[in-house]
C-alpha positions in Angstrom: -83.8 -338.8 5.6 -82.1 -339.7 2.3 -82.6 -342.7 0.1 -79.5 -344.4 -1.3 -79.2 -344.7 -5.1 -77.9 -343.0 -8.2 -80.9 -340.7 -8.5 -81.2 -337.0 -9.3 -83.3 -336.5 -6.2 -80.7 -338.1 -4.0 -78.0 -335.9 -5.4 -80.2 -332.8 -4.9 -81.0 -333.7 -1.3 -77.3 -334.4 -0.6 -76.3 -331.0 -2.0 -78.9 -329.5 0.3 -77.7 -331.5 3.3 -74.1 -330.5 2.6 -75.0 -326.8 2.1 -76.8 -326.8 5.5 -73.7 -328.5 7.0 -71.4 -325.7 5.7 -73.8 -323.0 6.9 -74.0 -324.7 10.3 -70.2 -324.9 10.5 -69.9 -321.2 9.8 -72.6 -320.2 12.3 -71.2 -322.6 14.8 -67.8 -321.2 14.4 -69.2 -317.7 15.1 -71.0 -318.9 18.2 -67.9 -320.7 19.5 -65.8 -317.6 18.8 -68.0 -315.6 21.1 -67.8 -318.3 23.7 -64.0 -318.5 23.7 -63.8 -314.7 23.9 -66.1 -314.8 27.0 -63.9 -317.5 28.5 -60.9 -315.2 28.1 -62.7 -312.8 30.5 -63.7 -315.5 33.0 -60.6 -317.7 33.0 -57.3 -315.9 33.5 -54.9 -319.0 33.4 -54.0 -319.6 29.8 -53.5 -323.4 30.0 -56.9 -323.9 31.6 -58.5 -321.6 29.1 -57.0 -323.5 26.2 -58.2 -326.8 27.6 -61.8 -325.4 27.8 -61.5 -323.8 24.3 -60.4 -327.1 22.8 -63.2 -329.0 24.6 -65.8 -326.5 23.2 -64.5 -326.9 19.7 -64.4 -330.6 20.0 -68.1 -330.7 21.2 -69.1 -328.4 18.3 -67.4 -330.7 15.8 -69.1 -333.7 17.5 -72.5 -332.1 16.8 -71.5 -331.5 13.2 -70.4 -335.2 12.8 -73.7 -336.3 14.3 -75.6 -334.2 11.8 -73.5 -335.6 8.9 -74.2 -339.1 10.1 -77.9 -338.7 10.6 -78.9 -336.3 7.8 -76.4 -337.5 5.1 -76.2 -341.1 6.3 -72.4 -340.9 6.1 -70.9 -344.0 7.6 -68.0 -343.2 10.0 -66.1 -346.0 11.7 -63.0 -346.3 13.8 -60.6 -349.3 14.0 -58.5 -349.7 17.2 -59.8 -346.6 18.8 -59.2 -347.9 22.3 -55.5 -348.5 21.5 -55.2 -345.1 20.0 -56.9 -343.5 23.1 -54.5 -345.3 25.4 -51.4 -344.3 23.4 -52.6 -340.7 23.2 -52.5 -340.4 27.0 -48.7 -340.2 26.8 -48.6 -337.5 24.1 -46.9 -337.6 20.8 -47.3 -336.7 17.1 -50.3 -338.2 15.3 -49.6 -338.6 11.6 -52.5 -339.1 9.1 -53.3 -338.9 5.5 -55.8 -336.2 4.4 -58.3 -337.5 1.8 -61.2 -335.1 2.7 -62.0 -331.8 4.2 -64.1 -333.5 6.8 -61.5 -335.8 8.3 -60.0 -333.2 10.6 -63.6 -332.5 11.9 -64.0 -336.3 12.6 -60.7 -336.5 14.4 -61.0 -333.5 16.6 -64.6 -334.5 17.5 -63.1 -337.5 19.3 -59.9 -335.8 20.5 -60.8 -332.9 22.7 -57.3 -332.5 24.0 -55.5 -332.6 20.7 -53.2 -329.9 19.4 -52.8 -329.2 15.7 -50.3 -327.8 13.4 -52.4 -325.6 11.1 -51.8 -323.4 8.0 -50.8 -319.9 8.9 -53.6 -318.6 6.7 -56.2 -320.1 9.1 -55.0 -317.7 11.8 -56.6 -314.8 9.9 -59.6 -316.8 8.6 -62.8 -314.9 9.4 -64.6 -318.0 10.6 -62.0 -320.0 12.4 -59.2 -317.6 13.1 -60.4 -316.8 16.6 -60.8 -320.5 17.4 -57.4 -321.7 16.2 -55.7 -319.0 18.2 -57.8 -319.6 21.3 -57.1 -323.3 21.1 -53.3 -322.7 21.1 -52.8 -324.5 17.8 -49.4 -324.2 16.3 -49.1 -322.2 13.1 -47.0 -323.8 10.3 -45.1 -320.7 9.5 -41.5 -321.9 9.7 -40.6 -320.1 12.9 -37.6 -321.6 14.8 -39.8 -321.6 17.9 -42.2 -324.1 16.4 -40.1 -327.1 17.3 -39.8 -326.0 20.9 -43.6 -325.5 21.0 -44.1 -329.0 19.8 -41.7 -330.4 22.4 -43.4 -328.5 25.2 -46.9 -329.6 24.0 -45.9 -333.3 24.0 -44.1 -332.9 27.3 -47.4 -331.8 28.7 -49.1 -334.9 27.4 -50.6 -333.4 24.3 -51.0 -335.1 21.0 -50.2 -333.0 17.9 -52.1 -333.8 14.7 -50.0 -333.4 11.6 -50.9 -334.0 8.0 -47.6 -334.5 6.2 -49.2 -333.9 2.9 -49.8 -330.3 3.9 -53.1 -330.3 2.0 -55.8 -332.7 1.0 -54.9 -335.8 -1.0 -55.2 -335.2 -4.8 -57.2 -337.7 -6.8 -55.3 -336.8 -10.0 -51.7 -336.5 -8.8 -49.3 -338.8 -7.0 -49.2 -338.4 -3.2 -46.3 -336.3 -1.9 -45.3 -335.6 1.7 -43.3 -332.7 3.0 -40.4 -333.4 5.4 -41.7 -331.0 8.0 -43.5 -333.7 10.0 -40.5 -336.0 9.9 -38.2 -333.2 11.1 -40.6 -332.4 14.0 -40.8 -336.1 15.0 -37.0 -336.6 14.9 -35.8 -333.4 16.4 -38.5 -333.3 19.1 -37.8 -337.0 19.7 -41.4 -337.8 20.5 -43.7 -340.9 19.9 -45.2 -341.1 16.5 -48.8 -342.5 16.2 -49.9 -343.5 12.7 -53.5 -343.1 11.5 -54.8 -344.1 8.1 -58.1 -342.6 6.7 -60.0 -344.4 3.9 -63.2 -343.5 2.1 -65.7 -345.4 0.1 -66.0 -342.6 -2.5 -64.4 -339.2 -3.0 -66.1 -336.6 -0.9 -65.0 -332.9 -0.3 -61.7 -333.6 -1.9 -59.3 -331.2 -3.5 -60.7 -331.6 -7.0 -64.4 -332.4 -6.3 -66.4 -329.3 -5.3 -68.9 -329.7 -2.5 -71.9 -329.4 -4.9 -70.6 -332.3 -7.1 -71.5 -335.1 -4.8 -71.5 -338.8 -5.2 -74.6 -340.8 -6.1 -74.4 -342.7 -2.7 -73.5 -341.6 0.8 -69.8 -341.7 1.4 -68.1 -343.7 4.2 -65.0 -343.1 6.2 -62.8 -345.7 8.0 -60.2 -344.3 10.4 -57.7 -347.0 11.5 -55.0 -346.7 14.1 -51.9 -348.5 12.8 -49.9 -348.3 16.0 -46.7 -346.5 16.9 -44.0 -345.8 14.2 -40.6 -346.6 15.7 -38.0 -343.9 15.3 -35.1 -346.0 16.5 -33.8 -347.1 13.0 -33.5 -343.4 12.1 -31.5 -342.2 15.1 -28.1 -343.2 13.8 -28.6 -341.3 10.5 -27.7 -337.6 10.0 -30.8 -335.5 10.6 -31.4 -334.5 7.0 -31.1 -338.1 5.8 -33.2 -339.4 8.6 -36.0 -337.0 7.8 -35.8 -337.9 4.1 -35.9 -341.6 4.8 -38.7 -341.3 7.3 -40.8 -339.3 4.9 -40.1 -341.8 2.2 -41.2 -344.7 4.4 -44.4 -342.9 5.4 -45.1 -342.2 1.8 -44.7 -345.9 0.9 -46.9 -346.9 3.8 -49.7 -344.6 2.9 -49.4 -345.4 -0.8 -49.5 -349.2 -0.2 -52.4 -348.8 2.3 -54.4 -346.7 -0.1 -57.4 -344.5 0.8 -60.1 -346.6 -0.8 -62.4 -348.3 1.7 -64.1 -351.4 0.3 -66.9 -352.2 2.7 -67.8 -355.5 1.0 
């Protein structure tokens, strides 16, 4: 549909494709919200209903990813997906960097059973509020019960997606991580799976508005780096362990970088 190149026409078409994508997301969220409300009437068991809700959201995101790939010619690739899928069968915490607004869509599209720790503000969002509540996602609101909810989710074989940055990566500021993810991993004593996300060019970042698009279609590479062993941190006091773990994650993500050089 689009021709590559640094042309005005390409940028104009990409803006149109992206705008349609946002509109489709909003309309799709409304349709899915109606579906999950109907499921609440049809399925009385909460756990079963949550599984179906997550599956519906995942399929909706998969359709959006397909549109992005075909209409925008956005290249999306996975490294070591089979290893990640195998490790996710046993549950755990999935840690990833957050370079773009779209990476959570890409991830959930391939992870229909995944749980997420989400911003509390999303619970009242007019488009996705119904969905995040219906999917049983965990609000990041500092409640003491949040750790128990994480333990229970992992004990049931769920994978919890956490972005330790708390927000999208900044292109103008040094990366920082909060200790919340490390505290959850250490206190819940669950497996930690590490995912890195790289992009060929900034797209839907914190500083770049959706209508200021690159002159060529962006690409995303999601690489599973394996399990992050927590054994070295178990002998440390909890506060120090969380601080050290957060620092080690920061060093890893910084060294890895989020630039994907396809050449």
